[in-house]
C-alpha positions as CSV (number, residue, x, y, z in Angstrom):
1,X,-25.7,-15.0,-0.3
2,X,-25.0,-11.8,-2.2
3,X,-25.6,-11.3,-5.8
4,X,-23.2,-12.5,-8.5
5,X,-21.7,-9.5,-10.3
6,X,-21.4,-9.1,-14.0
7,X,-18.5,-7.4,-15.8
8,X,-19.2,-3.9,-16.9
9,X,-19.5,-3.4,-20.6
10,X,-16.7,-1.3,-22.2
11,X,-19.2,1.0,-23.8
12,X,-23.0,1.4,-23.8
13,X,-23.8,4.7,-25.6
14,X,-27.5,4.4,-24.7
15,X,-26.6,4.8,-21.0
16,X,-26.0,8.1,-19.3
17,X,-22.5,9.6,-19.1
18,X,-22.7,10.0,-15.3
19,X,-23.0,6.5,-13.8
20,X,-26.2,5.7,-11.9
21,X,-24.3,3.6,-9.3
22,X,-20.8,2.8,-8.3
23,X,-21.7,-0.9,-8.7
24,X,-24.6,-2.4,-10.6
25,X,-25.2,1.0,-12.2
26,X,-25.7,2.1,-15.8
27,X,-22.9,4.1,-17.5
28,X,-22.1,4.9,-21.1
29,X,-18.4,4.1,-20.7
30,X,-17.6,7.7,-21.6
31,X,-15.8,9.6,-18.8
32,X,-16.5,13.3,-18.3
33,X,-14.5,14.4,-15.2
34,X,-16.8,17.4,-14.8
35,X,-19.8,15.2,-14.3
36,X,-19.0,12.4,-11.9
37,X,-20.8,11.1,-8.9
38,X,-17.8,11.5,-6.5
39,X,-15.8,14.7,-7.1
40,X,-13.2,13.6,-4.6
41,X,-12.2,10.9,-7.1
42,X,-11.0,13.6,-9.5
43,X,-8.8,15.0,-6.7
44,X,-7.4,11.5,-6.2
45,X,-6.7,11.2,-9.9
46,X,-4.8,14.5,-9.8
47,X,-2.8,13.4,-6.8
48,X,-1.8,10.1,-8.5
49,X,-0.7,12.0,-11.6
50,X,1.4,14.4,-9.6
51,X,3.2,11.5,-7.9
52,X,4.7,10.3,-11.2
53,X,8.2,8.9,-10.9
54,X,10.4,6.2,-12.4
55,X,13.1,4.2,-10.6
56,X,15.9,5.4,-13.0
57,X,15.7,8.9,-11.7
58,X,17.3,7.7,-8.5
59,X,21.1,7.2,-8.7
60,X,21.8,3.8,-7.0
61,X,25.6,4.1,-7.2
62,X,26.0,5.4,-3.6
63,X,24.3,2.3,-2.3
64,X,26.8,0.1,-4.1
65,X,29.4,1.6,-1.8
66,X,27.1,1.8,1.3
67,X,26.1,-1.8,1.2
68,X,29.5,-3.0,2.5
69,X,28.7,-1.0,5.7
70,X,25.6,-3.1,6.4
71,X,25.8,-5.6,9.3
72,X,25.0,-9.3,8.5
73,X,21.6,-8.7,10.1
74,X,20.9,-5.6,8.0
75,X,22.0,-7.3,4.8
76,X,19.7,-10.2,5.5
77,X,16.8,-7.9,6.3
78,X,17.5,-5.9,3.2
79,X,17.2,-8.9,0.9
80,X,14.1,-10.4,2.7
81,X,12.3,-7.1,2.8
82,X,12.8,-6.4,-0.9
83,X,11.5,-9.9,-1.7
84,X,8.5,-9.4,0.6
85,X,7.6,-6.0,-1.0
86,X,7.7,-7.6,-4.5
87,X,5.2,-10.3,-3.4
88,X,2.9,-7.6,-2.2
89,X,3.1,-5.1,-5.2
90,X,3.0,-7.6,-8.0
91,X,-0.6,-8.9,-7.5
92,X,-2.0,-5.5,-6.7
93,X,-1.8,-4.4,-10.3
94,X,-3.9,-7.4,-11.3
95,X,-6.3,-7.0,-8.4
96,X,-7.1,-3.4,-9.0
97,X,-7.8,-4.2,-12.6
98,X,-10.0,-7.1,-11.6
99,X,-12.0,-4.9,-9.2
100,X,-12.5,-2.2,-11.7
101,X,-14.2,-4.6,-14.2
102,X,-17.1,-4.9,-11.8
103,X,-17.4,-1.2,-10.9
104,X,-19.8,0.8,-13.0
105,X,-18.3,4.3,-12.4
106,X,-15.9,5.2,-15.1
107,X,-13.8,7.5,-12.9
108,X,-12.9,4.5,-10.9
109,X,-11.7,2.8,-14.1
110,X,-9.4,5.7,-14.8
111,X,-8.0,5.8,-11.3
112,X,-7.5,2.0,-11.3
113,X,-5.4,2.3,-14.5
114,X,-3.0,4.7,-12.8
115,X,-2.8,2.7,-9.6
116,X,-2.0,-0.5,-11.6
117,X,0.7,1.4,-13.5
118,X,2.2,2.6,-10.2
119,X,2.2,-0.9,-8.8
120,X,4.1,-2.1,-11.9
121,X,6.6,0.8,-11.3
122,X,7.0,-0.3,-7.7
123,X,7.8,-3.8,-8.7
124,X,10.3,-2.6,-11.3
125,X,12.0,-0.5,-8.7
126,X,12.9,-3.5,-6.6
127,X,14.5,-5.1,-9.6
128,X,16.3,-1.9,-10.5
129,X,17.7,-1.5,-7.0
130,X,18.9,-5.1,-6.8
131,X,20.5,-4.9,-10.3
132,X,23.0,-2.3,-8.9
133,X,23.8,-4.2,-5.8
134,X,23.8,-8.0,-6.5
135,X,24.7,-10.4,-9.2
136,X,22.0,-11.9,-11.3
137,X,22.2,-15.2,-9.4
138,X,21.8,-13.4,-6.1
139,X,18.9,-11.4,-7.4
140,X,17.1,-14.6,-8.5
141,X,17.8,-16.1,-5.0
142,X,16.2,-13.1,-3.3
143,X,13.0,-13.5,-5.3
144,X,13.0,-17.3,-4.9
145,X,13.4,-16.8,-1.1
146,X,10.4,-14.6,-1.1
147,X,8.2,-17.3,-2.6
148,X,9.6,-20.0,-0.3
149,X,9.7,-18.2,3.0
150,X,7.1,-19.7,5.3
151,X,6.3,-16.5,7.1
152,X,5.7,-14.6,3.8
153,X,3.6,-17.5,2.5
154,X,1.5,-17.5,5.7
155,X,1.0,-13.8,5.9
156,X,0.0,-13.4,2.3
157,X,-2.2,-16.5,2.1
158,X,-5.5,-15.0,3.4
159,X,-5.2,-12.0,1.1
160,X,-4.3,-13.9,-2.1
161,X,-6.9,-16.5,-1.4
162,X,-9.6,-13.8,-1.2
163,X,-8.3,-12.1,-4.3
164,X,-8.4,-15.4,-6.3
165,X,-11.9,-16.2,-4.9
166,X,-13.3,-12.9,-6.0
167,X,-11.8,-13.2,-9.5
168,X,-13.3,-16.8,-9.9
169,X,-16.7,-16.0,-8.3
170,X,-17.3,-12.3,-8.1
171,X,-20.1,-11.4,-5.7
172,X,-20.9,-8.1,-4.0
173,X,-19.8,-9.5,-0.6
174,X,-16.5,-10.7,-2.1
175,X,-15.9,-7.4,-3.7
176,X,-16.2,-5.7,-0.3
177,X,-13.8,-8.3,1.2
178,X,-11.1,-7.8,-1.4
179,X,-11.3,-4.0,-1.0
180,X,-10.8,-4.6,2.8
181,X,-7.8,-6.9,2.1
182,X,-6.3,-4.3,-0.3
183,X,-6.5,-1.7,2.5
184,X,-4.7,-4.1,4.8
185,X,-2.0,-4.7,2.2
186,X,-1.6,-1.0,1.3
187,X,-1.9,0.3,4.8
188,X,-0.4,-2.3,7.2
189,X,1.7,-5.0,5.4
190,X,4.2,-2.6,3.8
191,X,5.0,-0.5,6.8
192,X,7.6,-2.5,8.8
193,X,9.5,-2.9,5.6
194,X,9.3,0.9,4.9
195,X,10.5,1.6,8.5
196,X,13.5,-0.7,8.0
197,X,14.8,1.2,5.0
198,X,14.1,4.5,6.7
199,X,16.1,3.3,9.7
200,X,19.1,2.6,7.5
201,X,18.8,6.0,5.9
202,X,18.8,7.8,9.2
203,X,22.1,6.1,9.9
204,X,23.3,7.4,6.5
205,X,23.2,3.9,4.9
206,X,21.4,2.9,1.7
207,X,20.0,6.4,1.1
208,X,19.1,5.7,-2.6
209,X,17.1,2.6,-1.7
210,X,15.3,4.6,1.0
211,X,14.5,7.4,-1.5
212,X,12.9,4.8,-3.8
213,X,10.9,3.4,-0.8
214,X,9.8,6.9,0.1
215,X,8.3,7.4,-3.4
216,X,6.5,4.0,-3.1
217,X,5.3,4.9,0.4
218,X,3.8,8.2,-0.9
219,X,2.0,6.3,-3.7
220,X,0.6,3.7,-1.3
221,X,-0.8,6.4,1.0
222,X,-2.9,7.7,-1.9
223,X,-3.9,4.1,-2.9
224,X,-5.0,3.3,0.6
225,X,-7.0,6.6,0.9
226,X,-8.7,5.9,-2.4
227,X,-9.6,2.3,-1.5
228,X,-11.2,3.5,1.7
229,X,-13.2,6.1,-0.3
230,X,-14.3,3.4,-2.7
231,X,-15.4,1.1,0.1
232,X,-17.4,3.8,1.8
233,X,-19.0,4.8,-1.5
234,X,-20.0,1.2,-2.3
235,X,-21.5,0.7,1.3
236,X,-23.2,4.1,1.2
237,X,-25.0,3.3,-2.0
238,X,-25.7,-0.3,-1.0
239,X,-26.7,-0.3,2.7
240,X,-27.7,-4.0,2.6
241,X,-23.9,-4.7,2.4
242,X,-23.1,-2.6,5.5
243,X,-23.9,-5.2,8.1
244,X,-22.7,-6.0,11.6
245,X,-21.1,-9.1,10.2
246,X,-19.0,-6.9,7.8
247,X,-17.8,-4.8,10.7
248,X,-16.9,-7.9,12.6
249,X,-15.1,-9.2,9.5
250,X,-13.1,-6.0,9.1
251,X,-12.0,-6.0,12.8
252,X,-11.1,-9.7,12.7
253,X,-9.0,-9.3,9.5
254,X,-7.3,-6.2,10.8
255,X,-6.3,-8.1,14.0
256,X,-5.1,-11.0,11.9
257,X,-3.1,-8.7,9.7
258,X,-1.5,-6.9,12.7
259,X,-0.4,-10.2,14.2
260,X,1.0,-11.4,10.9
261,X,3.0,-8.2,10.4
262,X,4.3,-8.4,14.0
263,X,5.4,-12.0,13.4
264,X,7.2,-10.8,10.3
265,X,8.9,-7.9,11.9
266,X,10.1,-10.1,14.8
267,X,11.6,-12.5,12.4
268,X,13.3,-10.0,10.1
269,X,14.1,-7.0,12.3
270,X,15.4,-8.6,15.5
271,X,18.9,-7.3,16.1
272,X,18.7,-4.3,13.7
273,X,20.3,-1.3,15.3
274,X,17.9,1.5,15.7
275,X,14.7,-0.7,15.6
276,X,13.0,-1.3,18.9
277,X,10.6,-4.3,18.3
278,X,8.2,-3.1,21.0
279,X,7.9,0.3,19.3
280,X,7.5,-1.5,15.9
281,X,4.6,-3.6,17.3
282,X,2.9,-0.4,18.5
283,X,3.5,1.3,15.2
284,X,1.9,-1.6,13.3
285,X,-1.2,-1.3,15.6
286,X,-1.2,2.4,15.1
287,X,-1.3,1.9,11.3
288,X,-4.3,-0.4,11.8
289,X,-6.1,2.2,13.8
290,X,-5.4,4.8,11.2
291,X,-6.8,2.7,8.4
292,X,-9.9,1.9,10.5
293,X,-10.4,5.6,11.1
294,X,-10.4,6.2,7.3
295,X,-13.3,3.7,7.1
296,X,-15.2,5.6,9.8
297,X,-14.6,2.8,12.4
298,X,-13.4,3.0,15.9
299,X,-9.8,2.0,16.7
300,X,-9.2,-1.5,18.1
301,X,-5.9,-0.9,19.8
302,X,-6.3,1.5,22.8
303,X,-2.5,1.4,23.4
304,X,-1.6,2.6,19.9
305,X,-3.3,6.0,19.3
306,X,0.1,7.7,18.7
307,X,3.0,6.9,16.3
308,X,5.6,5.2,18.4
309,X,8.3,5.9,15.8
310,X,7.8,9.6,14.9
311,X,11.2,9.8,13.2
312,X,9.6,8.0,10.2
313,X,7.6,11.2,9.4
314,X,10.8,12.9,8.2
315,X,11.0,10.5,5.2
316,X,7.6,11.0,3.5
317,X,5.9,14.4,3.3
318,X,2.2,15.4,3.1
319,X,0.3,15.4,-0.2
320,X,1.9,18.5,-1.8
321,X,4.3,19.5,-4.6
322,X,7.5,18.0,-3.1
323,X,8.5,14.4,-3.3
324,X,10.1,13.8,0.1
325,X,10.9,15.9,3.0
326,X,14.0,13.9,4.1
327,X,15.8,13.7,0.8
328,X,15.0,17.2,-0.4
329,X,15.9,18.9,2.8
330,X,19.0,17.2,4.0
331,X,20.0,20.1,6.3
332,X,17.3,19.0,8.8
333,X,17.0,15.3,7.9
334,X,18.8,14.0,11.0
335,X,17.2,16.3,13.5
336,X,14.9,15.0,16.2
337,X,11.4,14.7,14.8
338,X,8.5,15.8,16.9
339,X,4.7,15.4,16.4
340,X,4.5,18.5,14.2
341,X,7.1,17.5,11.7
342,X,5.9,15.2,9.0
343,X,3.0,13.4,7.6
344,X,0.1,12.7,9.8
345,X,-1.0,9.5,8.1
346,X,2.3,7.7,8.8
C-alpha cells in the first residue's frame, strides 16, 4: 500500500523556492521560472500560452447553412460526438486542479491552472457551437443524451471512478493511476470524435465546427505531452513506484481504452461517408502506441505503427506560431496528404 498524500501548503516561506521534489517535496510556494527543477515545464507553459483562443473568434454562421447538407447519420453523429466531448472535457478541469494540490512543484501548479482554463474553454465551445445550430430544447437533449448513453457511460466509468477514488483517498499509487487515465482521455478518447469533424470539413461541411475542434485538438496534444512528462518525472524521482505491476496496469488500461473507443466509433460512425471503420480502428491503436512511446514504453499494437488516416494531419499543425494548417491555407487543404505533410503526433 502506497503512502497517503497530503495537500501541499499554499505558502511556506521557510522552504526553498526551488522544490526539493515533484511530490512529497518542500517548496516555498513562490515560483521563479528561472529556477525550476524541470526547465521543459517552462517550454510547456509557453506553448500553452501561445495557444490561447476563445470560441467567439470562430464565426459559426456558415455552419448554420451547412448543417442542412448533413445526412441523417452525420447529424446524429454530430450531436452524439459533441455530447461525448463535453463529458470528457468537463471533469478534466477539476481533475488537473485536484492533482496539482498534491504536487510540490510550483511550476506544475501554474501549468495546471492554464490547462484547467483551457478545458473550461473547450467545454464552452461546445455550447457556443450548439447555440448557433439548435434550439435550446435540442441543446439540452444533446447534453442529456450524453449522460444517458450506455456506451458513453461504460467507456467513461473506469476513468471517472479512478478520478473520484484519488480525490477521496489520495495515495501515491492512485496519483500515478489518474495521470495514466488522463493520458488515455487526452490521447485516445477524443480522437475518433476529432476525426469525424475533420471528415466533414474535408467534404466542405461544418468547417466552423471543425476549426473549433482543431483548436481543441492542438490544446489536447500539449496537455497529453505534459501529462506524460509529469508521469515520467514522478516515476524518475520515486523509483519505488515504477514497478512491473505499474507497466502491466498501463498496458491493460490502454488496451481497455482502445476497445472502448473502437466500440464507440462503431456505434457512432457506421455509415458515415469518408470514414472507413477498419482504418479508424487502426488509427485508434496508432494513437495508443504514440502515447505509450511518450511514456518510454514499447508499442502494444504491431499492426498500427503508421497513421491509417493521414488526411487528418492537414487539420492540426505542429507546435508553431500558426493555429491550423487546414483553415489558414485553404489553397492546399483538399490536396492528398502524404506522410510529410502535417503533425507527427496525430
